[in-house]
NUBA-646288 format. One record per residue (C-alpha): residue number from 1; x negated, y, z; residue in three letters. Coordinates in Angstrom, 3 decimals, always signed. Layout:
BEGIN
<pt pos="NUM" px="X" py="Y" pz="Z" code="ala"/>
...
This chain:
BEGIN
<pt pos="1" px="-19.260" py="+0.907" pz="-43.271" code="his"/>
<pt pos="2" px="-17.817" py="+3.680" pz="-45.302" code="ala"/>
<pt pos="3" px="-20.987" py="+4.146" pz="-47.351" code="arg"/>
<pt pos="4" px="-19.599" py="+5.568" pz="-50.841" code="gly"/>
<pt pos="5" px="-16.434" py="+6.647" pz="-49.088" code="glu"/>
<pt pos="6" px="-17.178" py="+10.198" pz="-49.373" code="leu"/>
<pt pos="7" px="-18.369" py="+9.694" pz="-53.294" code="thr"/>
<pt pos="8" px="-14.976" py="+7.706" pz="-53.971" code="arg"/>
<pt pos="9" px="-13.152" py="+11.058" pz="-52.354" code="leu"/>
<pt pos="10" px="-15.268" py="+13.468" pz="-54.817" code="cys"/>
<pt pos="11" px="-13.867" py="+11.536" pz="-57.776" code="tyr"/>
<pt pos="12" px="-10.679" py="+11.158" pz="-56.457" code="ala"/>
<pt pos="13" px="-10.333" py="+15.051" pz="-55.793" code="ala"/>
<pt pos="14" px="-11.639" py="+15.394" pz="-59.286" code="his"/>
<pt pos="15" px="-9.136" py="+13.332" pz="-61.187" code="ala"/>
<pt pos="16" px="-6.030" py="+15.213" pz="-59.120" code="ala"/>
<pt pos="17" px="-7.535" py="+18.513" pz="-59.889" code="ala"/>
<pt pos="18" px="-7.341" py="+17.257" pz="-63.850" code="gly"/>
<pt pos="19" px="-11.069" py="+16.446" pz="-64.073" code="gly"/>
<pt pos="20" px="-12.196" py="+13.723" pz="-67.030" code="ser"/>
<pt pos="21" px="-14.972" py="+12.213" pz="-65.020" code="asp"/>
<pt pos="22" px="-14.697" py="+8.501" pz="-64.492" code="val"/>
<pt pos="23" px="-16.449" py="+6.060" pz="-62.668" code="phe"/>
<pt pos="24" px="-16.188" py="+2.290" pz="-61.614" code="thr"/>
<pt pos="25" px="-15.916" py="+1.596" pz="-58.516" code="asp"/>
<pt pos="26" px="-17.338" py="-1.997" pz="-57.738" code="thr"/>
<pt pos="27" px="-16.861" py="-2.341" pz="-53.403" code="arg"/>
<pt pos="28" px="-19.887" py="-4.269" pz="-52.179" code="ile"/>
<pt pos="29" px="-18.413" py="-6.874" pz="-49.304" code="pro"/>
<pt pos="30" px="-19.991" py="-6.296" pz="-45.447" code="leu"/>
<pt pos="31" px="-23.413" py="-8.321" pz="-45.688" code="phe"/>
<pt pos="32" px="-22.749" py="-9.400" pz="-42.064" code="phe"/>
<pt pos="33" px="-19.297" py="-10.203" pz="-42.131" code="glu"/>
<pt pos="34" px="-20.052" py="-13.731" pz="-43.551" code="ser"/>
<pt pos="35" px="-22.600" py="-16.092" pz="-44.501" code="asp"/>
<pt pos="36" px="-21.409" py="-15.721" pz="-48.512" code="ala"/>
<pt pos="37" px="-21.508" py="-12.061" pz="-48.618" code="asn"/>
<pt pos="38" px="-25.321" py="-12.397" pz="-47.000" code="gln"/>
<pt pos="39" px="-26.256" py="-14.139" pz="-49.975" code="arg"/>
<pt pos="40" px="-24.084" py="-12.009" pz="-52.546" code="leu"/>
<pt pos="41" px="-25.606" py="-9.175" pz="-51.018" code="cys"/>
<pt pos="42" px="-29.298" py="-10.425" pz="-51.145" code="asp"/>
<pt pos="43" px="-28.894" py="-11.960" pz="-54.811" code="glu"/>
<pt pos="44" px="-26.715" py="-9.290" pz="-56.811" code="val"/>
<pt pos="45" px="-26.392" py="-6.079" pz="-55.165" code="his"/>
<pt pos="46" px="-30.049" py="-5.813" pz="-52.852" code="arg"/>
<pt pos="47" px="-31.602" py="-6.734" pz="-56.694" code="pro"/>
<pt pos="48" px="-29.760" py="-3.883" pz="-58.363" code="ala"/>
<pt pos="49" px="-30.640" py="-1.185" pz="-56.112" code="ser"/>
<pt pos="50" px="-33.973" py="+0.834" pz="-56.351" code="pro"/>
<pt pos="51" px="-34.807" py="+0.360" pz="-52.475" code="phe"/>
<pt pos="52" px="-32.187" py="-2.464" pz="-51.729" code="ala"/>
<pt pos="53" px="-29.964" py="-0.823" pz="-49.627" code="phe"/>
<pt pos="54" px="-26.840" py="+0.509" pz="-50.507" code="phe"/>
<pt pos="55" px="-24.958" py="+2.429" pz="-51.755" code="pro"/>
<pt pos="56" px="-25.773" py="+2.768" pz="-55.050" code="tyr"/>
<pt pos="57" px="-24.926" py="+4.775" pz="-58.628" code="leu"/>
<pt pos="58" px="-25.652" py="+3.738" pz="-61.956" code="asn"/>
<pt pos="59" px="-25.283" py="+6.852" pz="-64.034" code="val"/>
<pt pos="60" px="-25.462" py="+7.985" pz="-67.824" code="thr"/>
<pt pos="61" px="-26.308" py="+11.856" pz="-68.854" code="gly"/>
<pt pos="62" px="-24.909" py="+13.202" pz="-71.711" code="pro"/>
<pt pos="63" px="-27.584" py="+12.121" pz="-73.698" code="gly"/>
<pt pos="64" px="-27.103" py="+8.505" pz="-73.081" code="gly"/>
<pt pos="65" px="-30.043" py="+8.014" pz="-70.822" code="glu"/>
<pt pos="66" px="-29.395" py="+6.155" pz="-67.471" code="thr"/>
<pt pos="67" px="-30.601" py="+5.698" pz="-64.456" code="ala"/>
<pt pos="68" px="-29.455" py="+4.004" pz="-61.128" code="val"/>
<pt pos="69" px="-29.409" py="+6.420" pz="-57.822" code="leu"/>
<pt pos="70" px="-29.641" py="+4.742" pz="-53.767" code="ser"/>
<pt pos="71" px="-28.801" py="+6.381" pz="-50.735" code="gly"/>
<pt pos="72" px="-25.844" py="+8.305" pz="-49.653" code="asp"/>
<pt pos="73" px="-26.764" py="+11.742" pz="-49.745" code="gly"/>
<pt pos="74" px="-28.699" py="+11.380" pz="-52.898" code="val"/>
<pt pos="75" px="-25.377" py="+9.969" pz="-54.147" code="ile"/>
<pt pos="76" px="-22.821" py="+12.654" pz="-52.666" code="glu"/>
<pt pos="77" px="-25.145" py="+15.266" pz="-53.869" code="gly"/>
<pt pos="78" px="-25.263" py="+14.207" pz="-57.704" code="phe"/>
<pt pos="79" px="-21.912" py="+13.408" pz="-57.610" code="val"/>
<pt pos="80" px="-20.744" py="+16.314" pz="-56.181" code="ala"/>
<pt pos="81" px="-22.717" py="+18.507" pz="-58.251" code="arg"/>
<pt pos="82" px="-21.703" py="+16.917" pz="-61.664" code="arg"/>
<pt pos="83" px="-17.797" py="+16.991" pz="-60.293" code="leu"/>
<pt pos="84" px="-18.531" py="+20.904" pz="-59.250" code="gly"/>
<pt pos="85" px="-17.855" py="+20.565" pz="-55.657" code="leu"/>
<pt pos="86" px="-20.922" py="+21.888" pz="-54.364" code="met"/>
<pt pos="87" px="-20.070" py="+25.576" pz="-53.924" code="gly"/>
<pt pos="88" px="-21.723" py="+27.911" pz="-55.707" code="arg"/>
<pt pos="89" px="-25.667" py="+28.814" pz="-55.358" code="gly"/>
<pt pos="90" px="-28.220" py="+27.217" pz="-53.262" code="asp"/>
<pt pos="91" px="-27.510" py="+28.636" pz="-49.760" code="val"/>
<pt pos="92" px="-23.842" py="+26.970" pz="-50.302" code="gln"/>
<pt pos="93" px="-25.039" py="+24.088" pz="-51.811" code="asp"/>
<pt pos="94" px="-27.331" py="+22.957" pz="-48.628" code="ala"/>
<pt pos="95" px="-24.522" py="+23.722" pz="-46.641" code="val"/>
<pt pos="96" px="-22.497" py="+21.515" pz="-48.470" code="cys"/>
<pt pos="97" px="-25.302" py="+18.716" pz="-48.427" code="ala"/>
<pt pos="98" px="-25.789" py="+19.391" pz="-44.418" code="thr"/>
<pt pos="99" px="-21.695" py="+18.944" pz="-43.578" code="val"/>
<pt pos="100" px="-21.291" py="+15.532" pz="-46.089" code="ala"/>
<pt pos="101" px="-24.737" py="+14.285" pz="-44.925" code="his"/>
<pt pos="102" px="-23.445" py="+14.622" pz="-41.126" code="ser"/>
<pt pos="103" px="-20.489" py="+13.439" pz="-40.878" code="ala"/>
<pt pos="104" px="-21.502" py="+10.195" pz="-43.253" code="val"/>
<pt pos="105" px="-23.838" py="+9.957" pz="-40.800" code="ala"/>
<pt pos="106" px="-21.532" py="+9.145" pz="-38.235" code="leu"/>
<pt pos="107" px="-20.428" py="+5.652" pz="-39.517" code="ala"/>
<pt pos="108" px="-23.039" py="+3.950" pz="-38.463" code="thr"/>
<pt pos="109" px="-23.480" py="+0.551" pz="-39.492" code="pro"/>
<pt pos="110" px="-24.003" py="-0.372" pz="-35.930" code="gln"/>
<pt pos="111" px="-20.382" py="+1.294" pz="-34.867" code="leu"/>
<pt pos="112" px="-18.372" py="-0.858" pz="-37.955" code="thr"/>
<pt pos="113" px="-20.240" py="-4.034" pz="-37.035" code="lys"/>
<pt pos="114" px="-18.939" py="-2.978" pz="-33.376" code="ala"/>
<pt pos="115" px="-15.718" py="-2.684" pz="-34.256" code="gly"/>
<pt pos="116" px="-15.395" py="-6.237" pz="-36.477" code="leu"/>
<pt pos="117" px="-16.577" py="-7.906" pz="-33.472" code="his"/>
<pt pos="118" px="-14.769" py="-6.789" pz="-31.124" code="gly"/>
<pt pos="119" px="-17.454" py="-4.702" pz="-29.150" code="lys"/>
<pt pos="120" px="-14.834" py="-2.101" pz="-27.423" code="ser"/>
<pt pos="121" px="-17.118" py="-1.168" pz="-24.874" code="asp"/>
<pt pos="122" px="-20.155" py="-0.467" pz="-27.133" code="trp"/>
<pt pos="123" px="-17.839" py="+1.933" pz="-29.419" code="ile"/>
<pt pos="124" px="-16.401" py="+3.251" pz="-26.088" code="val"/>
<pt pos="125" px="-19.868" py="+4.451" pz="-25.215" code="glu"/>
<pt pos="126" px="-21.165" py="+5.567" pz="-28.134" code="asn"/>
<pt pos="127" px="-18.694" py="+7.919" pz="-29.149" code="val"/>
<pt pos="128" px="-18.512" py="+9.737" pz="-25.719" code="arg"/>
<pt pos="129" px="-19.453" py="+12.896" pz="-25.679" code="pro"/>
<pt pos="130" px="-23.228" py="+12.212" pz="-24.597" code="asn"/>
<pt pos="131" px="-23.180" py="+8.945" pz="-26.902" code="gly"/>
<pt pos="132" px="-25.093" py="+8.891" pz="-30.363" code="val"/>
<pt pos="133" px="-21.932" py="+9.197" pz="-31.971" code="val"/>
<pt pos="134" px="-20.755" py="+11.849" pz="-29.673" code="gly"/>
<pt pos="135" px="-23.411" py="+14.171" pz="-29.855" code="val"/>
<pt pos="136" px="-23.537" py="+13.979" pz="-33.787" code="thr"/>
<pt pos="137" px="-20.169" py="+15.144" pz="-33.778" code="leu"/>
<pt pos="138" px="-20.203" py="+17.431" pz="-31.169" code="ser"/>
<pt pos="139" px="-23.671" py="+19.335" pz="-33.671" code="his"/>
<pt pos="140" px="-21.542" py="+18.872" pz="-36.656" code="leu"/>
<pt pos="141" px="-18.441" py="+20.728" pz="-35.386" code="glu"/>
<pt pos="142" px="-20.729" py="+23.598" pz="-34.257" code="arg"/>
<pt pos="143" px="-22.123" py="+23.888" pz="-37.430" code="tyr"/>
<pt pos="144" px="-18.499" py="+23.590" pz="-39.247" code="val"/>
<pt pos="145" px="-17.658" py="+26.365" pz="-37.339" code="gly"/>
<pt pos="146" px="-20.761" py="+28.421" pz="-37.600" code="val"/>
<pt pos="147" px="-20.388" py="+28.126" pz="-41.764" code="cys"/>
<pt pos="148" px="-16.470" py="+28.514" pz="-41.773" code="ala"/>
<pt pos="149" px="-16.122" py="+32.145" pz="-40.645" code="thr"/>
<pt pos="150" px="-14.205" py="+33.981" pz="-43.679" code="gly"/>
<pt pos="151" px="-11.032" py="+34.550" pz="-44.557" code="pro"/>
<pt pos="152" px="-10.814" py="+31.293" pz="-46.891" code="ser"/>
<pt pos="153" px="-9.682" py="+28.069" pz="-45.664" code="ala"/>
<pt pos="154" px="-12.416" py="+25.949" pz="-46.868" code="tyr"/>
<pt pos="155" px="-15.913" py="+25.442" pz="-45.146" code="ile"/>
<pt pos="156" px="-17.836" py="+27.179" pz="-47.836" code="val"/>
<pt pos="157" px="-17.108" py="+29.468" pz="-50.233" code="gly"/>
<pt pos="158" px="-12.966" py="+30.008" pz="-51.505" code="asp"/>
<pt pos="159" px="-12.784" py="+26.023" pz="-52.812" code="gly"/>
<pt pos="160" px="-12.457" py="+22.447" pz="-51.638" code="leu"/>
<pt pos="161" px="-16.004" py="+21.338" pz="-51.808" code="thr"/>
<pt pos="162" px="-17.342" py="+17.832" pz="-51.253" code="val"/>
<pt pos="163" px="-18.302" py="+19.849" pz="-47.243" code="ala"/>
<pt pos="164" px="-14.222" py="+19.943" pz="-46.895" code="asp"/>
<pt pos="165" px="-13.809" py="+16.327" pz="-48.397" code="leu"/>
<pt pos="166" px="-16.619" py="+15.073" pz="-45.678" code="ala"/>
<pt pos="167" px="-14.833" py="+16.459" pz="-42.863" code="ile"/>
């Protein structure tokens, strides 16, 4: 349900700009699509994740040290920092993290599940301006409008960041 997509976009943008950091992408099937997917998640993927939720990312540092990171915001922030997509300084870093977190939060598991099961009434109700997704989107649009005030075409600073990719 879109978890991990922003991280994939960060790596794609990095590669398109000539970056050399690579990753191995393992897609986890939607656990609520079938009993087989549920078993795979329960037996393989949840035990591999430190907090038993997704996404999770196995990372190796420059000295060979390894760690498993878990959770959307943590992973996106780590990858964006590592690939130079967080802007400059702690304020731009925080704005990028705020935009990324809010944009990813729009794609809730409930929204994905409703789409898979053809529950269009639920979707319509939640994406209306006063629905959960609609309210979040409205706040995000307002926030981006406040942040993107300079002459640049980017949300933060003068270069591509995770905030731009999230939008």
